[in-house]
N, CA, C and O of each residue as an XYZ file, in Angstrom:
392
protein
N     -11.962      4.000    -18.694
C     -13.157      4.540    -18.135
C     -13.299      5.405    -17.097
O     -12.494      5.556    -16.179
N     -14.586      6.112    -17.289
C     -14.701      7.306    -16.502
C     -15.184      7.015    -15.058
O     -15.586      5.884    -14.788
N     -15.165      7.867    -14.238
C     -15.898      7.971    -12.949
C     -17.478      7.673    -12.801
O     -17.856      7.172    -11.742
N     -18.292      7.920    -13.681
C     -19.574      7.224    -13.963
C     -19.724      6.471    -14.281
O     -20.815      6.042    -13.904
N     -18.832      5.372    -15.365
C     -18.990      4.563    -15.528
C     -18.404      3.232    -14.533
O     -19.020      2.294    -14.027
N     -17.496      3.463    -14.513
C     -16.923      2.841    -12.645
C     -17.933      2.679    -11.576
O     -18.039      1.633    -10.936
N     -18.903      4.042    -11.329
C     -19.975      3.947    -10.592
C     -20.732      3.131    -10.929
O     -20.900      2.273    -10.062
N     -21.424      2.956    -12.034
C     -22.452      2.129    -12.579
C     -21.829      0.712    -12.882
O     -22.437     -0.099    -13.581
N     -20.911      0.513    -12.473
C     -20.162     -1.044    -12.383
C     -20.517     -1.390    -11.257
O     -20.624     -2.613    -11.161
N     -20.843     -0.600     -9.983
C     -21.330     -1.096     -8.761
C     -22.657     -2.502     -8.693
O     -22.864     -3.519     -8.031
N     -23.299     -1.739     -9.834
C     -24.424     -3.261    -10.267
C     -24.346     -4.020    -10.304
O     -25.253     -4.778     -9.960
N     -22.796     -4.567    -10.907
C     -22.303     -6.024    -11.131
C     -21.985     -6.679     -9.733
O     -21.953     -6.049     -8.676
N     -21.699     -8.360     -9.909
C     -21.559     -8.527     -8.881
C     -19.648     -9.027     -8.646
O     -19.194     -9.766     -7.773
N     -18.916     -8.335     -9.721
C     -17.566     -8.194     -9.411
C     -17.346     -6.844    -10.094
O     -18.063     -6.199    -10.859
N     -15.532     -6.503     -9.329
C     -15.275     -5.055    -10.392
C     -14.956     -5.245    -11.549
O     -14.647     -6.430    -11.672
N     -14.853     -4.641    -12.586
C     -14.590     -4.705    -13.618
C     -12.982     -5.147    -13.889
O     -11.933     -4.736    -13.391
N     -13.295     -6.246    -14.980
C     -11.721     -7.022    -15.058
C     -10.790     -5.967    -15.364
O      -9.688     -6.112    -14.835
N     -10.971     -4.771    -16.200
C      -9.910     -4.059    -16.735
C      -9.421     -2.866    -15.662
O      -8.734     -1.925    -16.058
N      -9.947     -3.032    -13.925
C      -8.992     -1.872    -13.344
C      -8.062     -2.629    -12.368
O      -8.203     -3.816    -12.076
N      -7.388     -2.058    -12.040
C      -6.152     -2.264    -11.034
C      -6.934     -2.921     -9.648
O      -8.151     -2.925     -9.467
N      -5.781     -3.531     -8.629
C      -6.377     -3.472     -7.757
C      -6.394     -2.577     -6.536
O      -7.131     -2.734     -5.562
N      -5.685     -1.820     -6.666
C      -6.520     -0.219     -6.288
C      -7.991     -0.365     -6.423
O      -8.854     -0.631     -5.586
N      -8.033     -0.188     -7.350
C      -9.526      0.479     -8.029
C     -10.652     -0.649     -7.722
O     -11.861     -0.487     -7.558
N     -10.079     -1.537     -7.702
C     -10.993     -2.927     -7.151
C     -11.158     -3.041     -5.796
O     -12.065     -3.747     -5.354
N     -10.178     -2.261     -4.851
C     -10.384     -2.175     -3.685
C     -11.673     -1.087     -3.228
O     -12.716     -1.310     -2.613
N     -11.211     -0.047     -3.708
C     -12.125      1.255     -3.966
C     -13.956      0.726     -4.237
O     -14.889      1.334     -3.714
N     -14.135     -0.518     -5.164
C     -15.408     -0.958     -5.680
C     -15.917     -1.733     -5.034
O     -17.138     -1.873     -5.107
N     -14.816     -2.829     -3.818
C     -15.650     -3.304     -2.992
C     -16.063     -2.463     -1.696
O     -17.064     -2.755     -1.041
N     -15.263     -1.456     -1.392
C     -15.523     -0.436     -0.186
C     -17.415      0.454     -0.765
O     -18.271      0.977     -0.051
N     -17.386      0.299     -1.892
C     -18.400      0.902     -2.158
C     -19.548      0.166     -1.884
O     -20.530      0.601     -1.282
N     -19.358     -1.381     -2.504
C     -20.584     -2.357     -2.602
C     -20.704     -2.711     -0.949
O     -21.474     -3.570     -0.520
N     -19.696     -1.797      0.009
C     -20.156     -2.001      1.086
C     -19.447     -3.383      2.199
O     -19.728     -3.706      3.354
N     -18.635     -3.829      1.390
C     -17.646     -5.067      1.700
C     -16.022     -4.211      2.711
O     -15.008     -4.012      2.041
N     -16.020     -3.962      3.673
C     -15.246     -3.015      4.108
C     -13.931     -4.293      3.912
O     -12.952     -4.078      3.197
N     -14.090     -5.343      4.525
C     -12.897     -6.418      4.814
C     -12.418     -6.490      3.529
O     -11.224     -6.319      3.285
N     -13.506     -6.803      2.408
C     -12.270     -7.691      0.856
C     -11.690     -5.674      0.611
O     -10.728     -5.621     -0.154
N     -12.007     -4.679      0.974
C     -11.510     -3.562     -0.150
C     -10.197     -3.622      0.925
O      -9.113     -3.527      0.351
N     -10.146     -3.740      2.126
C      -9.020     -3.773      2.786
C      -7.744     -4.970      2.554
O      -6.526     -4.830      2.674
N      -8.440     -6.013      2.230
C      -7.391     -7.087      1.861
C      -7.199     -6.958      0.765
O      -6.238     -7.625      0.384
N      -7.903     -6.118     -0.335
C      -7.407     -6.128     -1.912
C      -6.338     -4.599     -1.519
O      -5.204     -4.296     -1.890
N      -6.967     -4.160     -0.950
C      -5.765     -2.884     -1.078
C      -4.241     -3.565     -0.584
O      -3.201     -3.399     -1.220
N      -4.342     -4.268      0.538
C      -2.748     -4.856      1.239
C      -1.996     -5.194      0.669
O      -0.797     -5.022      0.888
N      -2.770     -6.113     -0.752
C      -2.048     -6.879     -1.513
C      -1.362     -5.560     -2.639
O      -0.592     -5.989     -3.498
N      -1.621     -4.076     -2.633
C      -1.521     -3.240     -3.317
C       0.244     -2.508     -3.188
O       0.239     -1.387     -2.678
N       1.376     -2.940     -3.516
C       2.128     -2.119     -2.781
C       2.808     -0.936     -3.317
O       4.026     -0.770     -3.372
N       1.904     -0.145     -3.699
C       2.493      1.281     -4.288
C       1.701      2.380     -3.733
O       0.798      2.074     -2.954
N       1.942      3.875     -4.073
C       1.119      4.870     -3.654
C      -0.275      4.764     -3.991
O      -1.051      5.539     -3.430
N      -0.790      3.784     -4.960
C      -2.303      4.493     -5.097
C      -2.798      3.273     -3.918
O      -3.975      3.308     -3.559
N      -1.945      2.285     -3.377
C      -2.601      0.985     -3.056
C      -2.423      1.899     -1.590
O      -3.148      1.641     -0.629
N      -1.690      2.667     -1.546
C      -1.929      2.997      0.016
C      -2.284      4.188      0.490
O      -2.037      4.580      1.631
N      -3.064      5.002     -0.641
C      -3.802      6.203     -0.507
C      -5.083      5.652     -0.241
O      -5.947      6.370      0.262
N      -5.453      3.734     -0.685
C      -6.586      3.645     -1.007
C      -6.563      3.080      0.620
O      -7.678      3.187      1.132
N      -5.759      2.634      1.325
C      -5.521      2.129      2.342
C      -5.838      3.011      3.529
O      -6.575      2.683      4.458
N      -5.063      4.419      3.375
C      -5.308      5.422      4.033
C      -7.155      5.311      4.419
O      -7.828      5.117      5.431
N      -7.397      5.541      3.085
C      -8.986      6.031      2.939
C      -9.437      4.712      3.957
O      -9.669      4.953      5.141
N      -9.534      3.466      3.487
C     -10.149      2.769      4.849
C      -9.965      2.604      6.192
O     -10.691      2.228      7.113
N      -8.685      3.015      6.087
C      -8.874      3.231      7.846
C      -9.323      4.726      8.322
O      -9.600      5.157      9.441
N      -9.293      5.277      7.190
C      -9.917      6.874      7.971
C     -11.782      6.504      8.242
O     -12.613      6.923      9.048
N     -11.812      5.707      7.320
C     -13.401      5.730      7.519
C     -13.482      4.339      8.307
O     -14.626      4.025      8.636
N     -12.659      3.624      8.596
C     -12.706      2.694     10.203
C     -13.085      3.588     11.281
O     -13.943      3.311     12.119
N     -12.291      4.880     11.229
C     -12.439      5.318     12.753
C     -10.939      5.373     13.365
O     -10.756      5.599     14.561
N      -9.803      5.130     12.383
C      -8.555      5.016     13.009
C      -7.784      6.099     12.438
O      -7.135      5.866     11.418
N      -7.770      7.132     12.904
C      -6.706      8.019     12.588
C      -5.329      8.047     12.683
O      -4.665      8.812     11.982
N      -4.865      7.337     13.430
C      -3.226      7.472     13.347
C      -3.054      6.291     12.360
O      -2.180      6.689     11.590
N      -3.348      5.316     12.060
C      -2.940      4.437     10.948
C      -3.475      4.841      9.331
O      -3.081      4.633      8.183
N      -4.440      5.436      9.899
C      -4.868      6.443      8.694
C      -3.421      7.275      7.918
O      -2.913      7.245      6.797
N      -3.158      7.932      9.104
C      -1.807      8.945      8.555
C      -0.631      8.443      8.306
O       0.192      8.963      7.552
N      -0.469      7.317      8.975
C       0.463      6.797      8.346
C       0.744      6.078      6.845
O       1.838      5.900      6.311
N      -0.490      5.749      6.376
C      -0.937      5.298      5.328
C      -0.997      6.373      4.176
O      -0.712      6.287      2.982
N      -1.502      7.495      5.006
C      -1.431      9.004      3.947
C       0.252      9.239      3.767
O       0.872      9.094      2.714
N       0.722      9.575      4.869
C       2.034      9.574      4.203
C       2.809      8.756      3.392
O       3.651      9.156      2.589
N       2.542      7.733      3.592
C       3.060      6.528      2.606
C       2.385      6.666      1.117
O       2.958      6.032      0.232
N       1.365      7.338      0.792
C       1.029      7.613      0.044
C       1.410      8.736     -0.838
O       1.200      8.885     -2.042
N       1.984      9.457     -0.027
C       2.632     10.993     -0.109
C       1.571     12.028     -0.398
O       1.883     13.097     -0.923
N      -0.073     11.647      0.035
C      -1.088     12.487     -0.100
C      -1.076     13.450      1.683
O      -0.283     13.344      2.618
N      -2.096     14.168      1.549
C      -2.382     15.087      3.078
C      -3.467     13.638      3.294
O      -3.852     12.681      2.622
N      -3.623     14.128      4.507
C      -4.773     13.691      5.419
C      -6.066     14.410      4.646
O      -6.171     15.496      4.075
N      -6.789     13.568      4.831
C      -8.066     14.012      3.892
C      -9.190     14.450      5.145
O      -9.675     13.791      6.065
N      -9.327     15.627      4.793
C     -10.456     16.733      6.050
C     -11.995     16.653      5.172
O     -12.866     17.283      5.772
N     -12.408     16.101      4.073
C     -13.676     16.329      3.438
C     -14.485     15.037      3.816
O     -14.256     14.284      4.763
N     -15.269     14.961      3.074
C     -16.117     13.829      3.148
C     -16.159     12.739      2.771
O     -16.309     12.819      1.552
N     -16.109     11.429      3.149
C     -15.510     10.063      2.357
C     -16.300     10.129      1.427
O     -15.604      9.953      0.427
N     -17.754     10.335      0.996
C     -18.022     10.045     -0.184
C     -17.040     11.174     -1.174
O     -16.804     10.678     -2.275
N     -16.682     12.005     -1.061
C     -15.908     13.321     -1.209
C     -14.516     12.756     -2.088
O     -14.180     12.934     -3.258
N     -13.923     12.045     -1.031
C     -12.571     11.291     -0.925
C     -12.405     10.149     -1.621
O     -11.325      9.906     -2.160
N     -13.639      9.162     -1.706
C     -13.836      8.214     -2.805
C     -13.969      8.562     -3.972
O     -13.870      7.781     -4.919
N     -14.170      9.576     -4.055
C     -14.450      9.785     -5.565
C     -13.381      9.926     -6.343
O     -13.031      9.403     -7.400
N     -12.792     10.952     -5.433
C     -11.177     11.609     -5.676
C     -10.131     10.874     -5.773
O      -9.287     11.321     -6.550
N      -9.807      9.617     -5.110
C      -9.262      9.127     -5.362
C      -9.616      7.789     -6.735
O      -8.792      7.148     -7.387
N     -10.655      7.759     -6.772
C     -11.197      7.085     -7.801
C     -10.850      7.543     -9.204
O     -10.328      6.940    -10.142
N     -11.348      8.945     -9.059
C     -11.264      9.768    -10.292
C     -10.037      9.754    -10.981
O      -9.777      9.766    -12.184
N      -9.153      9.717     -9.705
C      -7.507      9.916     -9.799
C      -6.932      8.963    -10.487
O      -6.144      9.168    -11.411
N      -7.322      7.761    -10.042
C      -6.592      6.088    -10.260
C      -7.199      6.077    -11.610
O      -6.379      5.891    -12.509
N      -8.276      6.209    -11.931
C      -9.188      6.528    -13.284
C      -8.439      7.085    -14.198
O      -7.978      6.693    -15.270
N      -8.379      8.281    -13.473
C      -7.420      9.129    -15.011
C      -6.020      8.639    -15.413
O      -5.548      8.658    -16.550
N      -5.418      8.181    -14.249
C      -3.871      7.880    -14.036
C      -3.477      6.738    -15.103
O      -2.417      6.589    -15.711
N      -4.909      5.822    -15.147
C      -4.788      4.137    -16.103
C      -5.193      5.234    -17.558
O      -4.510      4.639    -18.392
N      -5.503      5.793    -17.935
C      -5.889      6.286    -18.916
C      -4.443      6.297    -20.013
O      -4.533      6.765    -21.149
C-alpha cells in the first residue's frame, strides 16, 4: 500500500484490514480520534509503536513524554510540523511492510 492509498482509506469507517497496529493508530489519529490512536499505539510493543506513541504525545502537547517515546523508538525528537511527521512515519511503516 502506498501513502496515497493509505490516505484514501481515511474515508472508510475502519482502517484497512492489511495494515499493522502502528499504522492503524495513525489512521485513527488522522480521522480525529486521538484516544483510539493512543489505545492502539499502547498495544504495540516495538519501535514502530513507540514512534507512533511519541508522535501522539507530541501532538497532545506533552514534550517530556514524547521525548521518552522517541528514545524508545530510536528516533530523534521531531521538530517539523505534525502533518509532516505523520506522513513520514506512515510512509516509513508502509515501506517497511513491503
